[in-house]
C-alpha positions in Angstrom: 86.5 108.2 75.3 84.6 108.5 78.4 84.2 111.7 79.2 85.0 113.4 82.6 82.0 113.1 85.1 80.3 109.7 83.0 80.5 106.2 85.1 83.6 104.1 83.5 84.3 100.3 84.0 88.3 99.6 84.7 89.8 96.0 84.3 92.2 96.5 87.1 95.4 93.8 86.5 97.9 93.6 89.7 94.7 94.9 91.8 96.2 92.9 95.1 98.8 94.6 95.2 100.5 97.5 97.5 99.6 99.9 94.5 97.0 98.1 92.6 94.9 98.0 96.1 95.0 101.9 95.8 94.0 102.3 92.5 91.4 100.4 92.7 89.9 101.8 96.4 90.6 105.1 94.2 88.5 104.8 91.8 85.9 103.2 92.7 85.5 106.0 95.5 84.9 107.8 92.5 82.3 105.7 91.3 84.3 103.6 88.7 83.3 100.2 88.0 86.2 97.8 88.7 87.2 94.9 87.8 89.9 93.7 90.2 92.2 90.9 88.3 94.7 89.2 90.7 96.3 86.1 91.2 94.2 85.5 94.4 91.1 87.5 94.8 89.2 86.0 97.4 90.2 88.7 99.9 89.1 91.5 97.2 86.1 89.9 96.8 85.1 90.3 100.4 86.2 93.7 100.0 83.3 94.7 97.5 84.8 94.0 94.2 83.9 92.4 90.8 86.9 89.9 90.0 88.7 88.3 87.8 91.4 85.4 88.8 93.8 85.4 86.3 97.5 83.8 87.0 99.9 85.8 84.6 102.0 82.5 84.7 99.9 80.3 83.7 99.7 80.3 79.5 95.9 80.4 79.5 96.0 84.2 80.0 98.9 84.3 77.3 96.0 83.5 74.5 94.0 87.0 73.7 91.1 84.5 73.7 91.3 84.0 77.7 91.2 87.8 77.5 88.2 89.0 75.1 84.8 87.6 77.7 86.1 89.7 80.2 86.8 93.2 78.2 82.9 93.7 77.2 81.6 96.3 78.6 85.4 97.6 79.7 86.5 101.4 78.9 90.3 100.8 80.7 93.0 98.3 81.3 95.4 99.1 83.6 98.1 97.0 84.0 99.8 97.4 87.5 101.2 93.8 87.3 104.4 93.4 87.9 107.5 91.0 89.7 110.5 92.5 91.1 111.9 88.5 91.8 111.2 85.4 90.2 112.4 83.0 87.5 113.1 84.0 83.8 109.8 81.9 82.8 107.7 84.3 84.7 109.1 87.7 84.3 108.6 86.8 80.4 104.9 85.6 81.2 104.4 88.3 83.8 105.8 91.3 81.6 105.3 90.2 78.3 103.4 87.3 77.1 99.8 87.8 79.1 100.2 92.0 78.5 100.2 91.7 75.0 97.4 89.0 75.0 95.5 91.3 77.1 96.7 94.4 74.3 95.5 92.1 71.8 91.8 91.3 72.9 91.3 94.8 73.7 88.0 96.7 71.3 89.2 99.7 69.7 87.5 101.7 72.5 89.4 100.5 75.0 92.1 102.9 76.0 94.8 101.1 78.3 97.7 102.2 81.0 101.0 100.4 81.8 102.2 101.2 85.5 105.9 101.0 85.1 109.1 101.6 87.0 111.7 104.4 86.6 115.6 104.0 86.8 115.2 100.8 84.0 116.4 102.4 81.5 120.3 101.6 82.5 119.5 98.8 84.8 121.1 95.8 84.3 118.8 93.0 85.9 115.6 91.1 84.9 113.0 93.4 86.6 114.6 96.1 84.2 114.9 94.1 81.3 112.0 92.6 81.2 109.8 95.8 82.2 112.0 97.1 79.4 110.6 94.7 76.8 107.5 95.2 78.5 106.8 99.0 77.9 108.1 98.4 74.1 105.2 95.9 74.0 102.9 98.7 75.5 104.2 101.3 72.9 103.4 99.0 70.3 99.7 98.8 71.3 99.5 102.5 72.3 99.0 101.6 75.6 99.9 105.2 78.4 103.4 104.4 80.0 103.4 105.6 83.4 107.0 105.4 85.4 105.6 106.2 89.3 108.9 107.0 91.4 108.8 105.8 95.4 105.4 105.5 95.9 103.9 106.1 99.7 100.5 105.6 101.3 98.4 105.0 104.5 99.2 101.5 104.3 102.7 100.3 103.2 104.8 97.5 101.7 108.1 96.3 100.5 110.2 99.6 100.3 107.7 101.6 102.1 107.3 99.1 105.0 111.3 99.1 105.2 111.5 102.5 105.8 108.7 102.6 108.6 111.1 99.6 109.9 113.7 101.9 110.3 111.9 104.9 110.9 110.8 102.9 114.2 114.2 101.6 115.0 115.1 101.7 118.8 117.6 103.8 119.9 119.3 104.9 116.7 117.6 105.7 113.3 119.9 103.0 110.5 120.2 104.6 106.5 121.4 102.9 104.3 125.2 104.9 103.3 125.4 109.0 104.0 121.4 109.1 104.1 121.6 112.0 101.7 119.9 110.4 98.4 117.3 111.6 97.2 113.5 111.1 96.9 110.6 112.4 95.3 107.8 110.3 96.6 104.2 110.0 95.2 101.6 109.4 97.1 99.3 106.2 96.0 96.1 108.0 95.6 97.7 111.3 93.6 99.1 108.6 91.2 95.8 107.4 91.2 94.3 110.6 90.7 97.5 110.9 87.9 96.2 107.3 86.1 92.6 108.8 86.2 93.0 111.4 84.5 95.6 109.8 81.8 92.5 107.2 81.3 90.2 110.3 80.6 92.1 112.1 78.0 95.5 109.7 77.1 98.3 111.7 76.6 101.6 110.4 74.1 102.2 106.9 74.8 105.0 108.3 76.9 107.0 106.7 79.0 106.5 109.3 81.8 107.7 109.8 85.0 106.0 110.6 87.7 106.9 111.6 91.3 105.9 114.5 93.6 106.8 118.3 93.8 108.7 118.0 96.6 113.1 116.7 96.7 114.0 115.5 100.1 116.6 112.9 101.4 116.9 109.7 102.6 117.7 110.7 106.3 114.8 113.7 106.1 112.4 111.1 105.0 113.0 108.1 107.8 113.4 111.2 110.2 109.5 112.7 109.3 108.7 109.0 109.2 110.0 108.6 112.7 108.0 111.5 113.8 104.7 110.7 112.0 105.3 107.4 114.4 105.1 109.1 117.8 108.8 108.2 118.2 111.7 110.9 119.8 114.6 111.7 117.4 117.2 109.2 117.5 120.9 110.0 116.1 121.4 108.6 113.0 123.2 105.2 112.0 124.9 105.3 108.3 125.7 101.8 107.7 128.5 101.8 104.8 127.4 100.4 101.0 129.6 97.8 101.8 127.9 96.2 104.6 124.6 97.3 103.3 125.4 95.2 100.3 126.6 92.5 102.1 123.5 92.1 104.4 121.1 92.5 101.1 123.2 89.6 99.7 122.1 87.7 102.6 118.8 88.6 102.7 118.9 87.2 99.4 120.1 84.1 100.0 117.9 83.1 102.7 115.1 84.9 101.6 114.3 87.6 104.0 111.6 89.9 102.6 112.7 93.5 103.4 116.5 92.7 103.3 117.6 92.3 99.6 119.9 93.8 97.5 117.6 95.5 95.7 116.4 97.4 98.5 119.7 97.9 99.0 120.5 99.1 95.5 117.3 101.5 95.6 118.1 103.4 99.1 121.4 103.5 97.7 121.0 105.6 94.4 118.0 107.2 95.7 114.6 107.6 93.7 113.7 110.6 91.7 111.2 110.9 88.8 110.6 114.2 87.5 107.3 114.5 86.3 106.7 114.5 82.7 105.6 117.9 80.8 102.3 115.9 79.6 100.9 115.2 82.9 99.4 118.2 84.3 97.5 116.7 87.4 98.8 118.2 90.6 99.7 116.1 93.1 100.8 116.5 97.1 103.9 117.0 98.7 105.7 114.6 101.3 105.2 117.2 103.6 101.8 117.3 103.2 100.5 114.0 102.9 102.5 112.0 105.4 100.8 114.4 107.9 97.2 113.8 106.6 96.0 110.8 109.0 97.4 110.0 112.3 99.6 107.2 113.3 97.8 104.3 115.0 99.0 101.6 117.3 99.2 99.5 114.2 101.4 101.2 112.0 103.9 101.1 114.9 103.4 97.8 115.4 103.8 96.6 112.2 106.6 98.8 111.6 109.1 97.2 115.0 107.4 93.7 113.8 108.7 94.4 110.0 112.6 93.4 111.0 111.6 91.1 114.0 109.7 89.1 110.8 112.8 87.2 109.7 114.7 87.2 112.6 111.3 85.1 114.2 111.7 82.8 111.0 115.3 82.4 111.5 115.3 81.8 115.2 112.6 79.5 114.3 114.4 77.4 112.1 117.6 77.2 114.4 115.3 75.4 116.7 114.3 72.9 114.1 117.7 72.5 113.1 118.8 72.1 117.1 115.6 69.5 117.4 116.4 67.2 114.4 119.7 67.0 115.0 119.1 65.7 118.4 116.3 63.5 116.8 118.7 62.0 114.6 121.9 61.6 117.1 121.3 61.7 120.4 121.6 58.2 121.9 118.6 56.4 123.0 119.7 55.4 126.5 119.6 59.6 127.0 116.2 60.3 126.4 114.6 56.6 126.6 114.4 57.1 130.5 113.0 59.9 130.3 109.9 58.8 128.8 109.6 56.2 131.4 107.1 52.8 131.0 105.5 53.4 128.0 102.9 50.9 125.5 104.8 51.3 122.7 108.5 49.4 122.6 112.2 51.2 122.9 112.6 50.1 119.1 109.0 52.4 118.3 109.9 55.0 120.7 113.8 55.3 118.7 112.6 55.1 115.0 109.4 57.3 116.2 112.7 60.0 117.5 114.9 59.4 114.1 111.7 60.1 111.9 110.8 63.1 113.7 114.6 64.1 113.6 114.1 64.4 109.7 110.8 66.3 109.9 112.3 68.9 112.1 115.6 68.9 109.3 113.0 69.5 106.8 111.2 72.2 108.1 114.3 74.1 109.3 115.2 73.8 105.2 111.7 75.3 104.5 111.8 77.9 106.8 115.9 78.8 105.4 114.6 78.8 101.9 111.3 80.7 102.6 109.3 77.9 101.0 105.6 78.3 101.1 105.9 80.8 104.1 102.1 80.8 105.1 101.3 76.7 104.4 104.9 76.1 106.8 103.3 78.4 109.3 100.6 76.5 110.1 102.3 72.6 109.7 105.1 73.8 112.6 101.9 75.1 114.4 100.4 71.5 114.0 103.6 69.5 114.0 104.1 70.8 117.8 100.4 69.9 118.7 101.0 66.8 117.9 104.7 66.5 119.3 102.7 67.8 122.6 99.8 65.9 122.8 102.1 62.9 121.8 104.3 63.2 124.9 101.3 64.2 126.9 99.7 60.4 126.5 103.2 58.5 126.2 104.3 60.8 129.4 102.4 63.1 130.9 105.1 63.6 133.8 107.4 65.2 131.1 105.0 68.5 132.3 106.6 68.2 135.5 110.0 68.6 134.6 112.1 71.1 136.8 113.4 73.2 133.6 109.8 73.3 132.0 109.6 70.5 130.1 106.3 70.5 127.7 105.7 73.5 129.6 108.2 75.5 127.2 105.6 74.0 124.1 102.9 76.3 125.0 104.9 79.5 124.8 106.9 78.0 121.2 103.1 77.2 120.2 102.1 81.2 120.9 105.3 82.5 118.8 104.5 80.1 116.1 100.8 81.5 115.9 102.2 84.9 116.0 104.7 84.0 112.7 101.5 82.5 111.2 100.1 85.5 111.8 102.9 88.2 110.0 103.0 85.2 107.2 100.3 86.7 106.0 101.1 89.5 104.2 97.8 89.6 102.0 
C-alpha cells in the first residue's frame, strides 16, 4: 500500500468526464502520476496527462490481457466510467464486462475504487440495474465503492449545468415541483480528496455514500447560484411535476440533452447522500464552496446558452425541413425565373433542386435525432457555404434581392458556427 506523502501512480477510467477530470487534476496537483483513460484522449494529451485510449464498449477491453500491460507500476485504479443512456449492450460493456476484466488483471498490490451513484437500490432503470451488477462485481474483487450524491464543481456538466441554466433564466427562476427537494451537494475537489484517502487507507468495500455536510432545498440552491452569477433575485416558477415530466419525455424523444426524464426525476426526488461513517475526510459545505471563486463572464454565458443550445438545434432542424420540402415540391416555374440565364439546362437545375431537398431533409432528421452532432454541425456549415458559392456562380443577382436573398446566408453561417461551438462539449 502507498502511504501518505509518497508518490503514487493511478489509472483513472472515465478521465474525460466531469467528475473524472476533477479527480485527474486534483490528484496531479498533489504530485500523483495520473494515467488518464477515456474513449477520446486527444484533449487529455494536450492537458499534459499520460493517457490510455480505451473504448469500454470494444470487446478487446473485456479481456484481462488488454489491461495487464498498462497496470505495470500502477498503485491504484479508479473507475469513474459510466453511462446514463445507451443500449443494453453498451451498459453491459461499460458497467460490467470491461471493469471485471480490469479487476482480474490488477496485481495484488493494487487497490481500486469504483465511483457509483446514490439511489440505485430501488430505481428501475437500465442505468441503476447495470450499476447494481457492476457494484457486485466490484465487491467480489474487494474494490471500494463510493456513491456520491450531487457533485458540483468549478466547471459543470449535465445536471449541474441545468441547475445553472435555471439560475440564469430571465425574469423567473424555474424549479421542478415545489422546489423543496433536499440536496447535500459535494464539491468535485472534495470528492477527489475522499477518493485519495480511500485509496491510501481502504475502508470496507461498501458501498459508501458520500455527500456534503449541508442540506438545502432545490430552490435555495438555485437562488444561491443566481446570486453567484451576479443576477438579481427573481420569483420562483414552480413547474408542476406532470408538466416537467412531459417536457422530459419530449427531451428524451428529441435527445435534447439537458431536458430529460432522468434529470427531471432526479430534481423532483432530490439527492441526499448521508456520508458513511467509514469515511472521515472532512469536506466543505455548499455555502462555503459555491462562493470560493468569482463567477466569470464565461460562467454566465454558459448558463444562458445551455438551454438555448437545444432550441438552436430544433430551429435549424425546422429551417432544413422547410428548405427540403421547398426543394422537393416547389414547382420549377416558381424558382427557375429567379436564377435567370445560366450555363446549366433547366432539367439539370430542377434535378439539383430535388437532390438538394433530399439532402436538406436528411440533415433535418439527423438534427432531430441528435445524430453525430459535431459532424452534423460542420456538415451544415459546409453545405450552406456550398449553396452560397454555387448560387453566386449561377445567379450572382440573388445577392441583390430586396428581402436579402443570398445575403441571409451570412447570418445563417454565423449561427451555424455558434451551433458547432456549442455542440463541442469535450
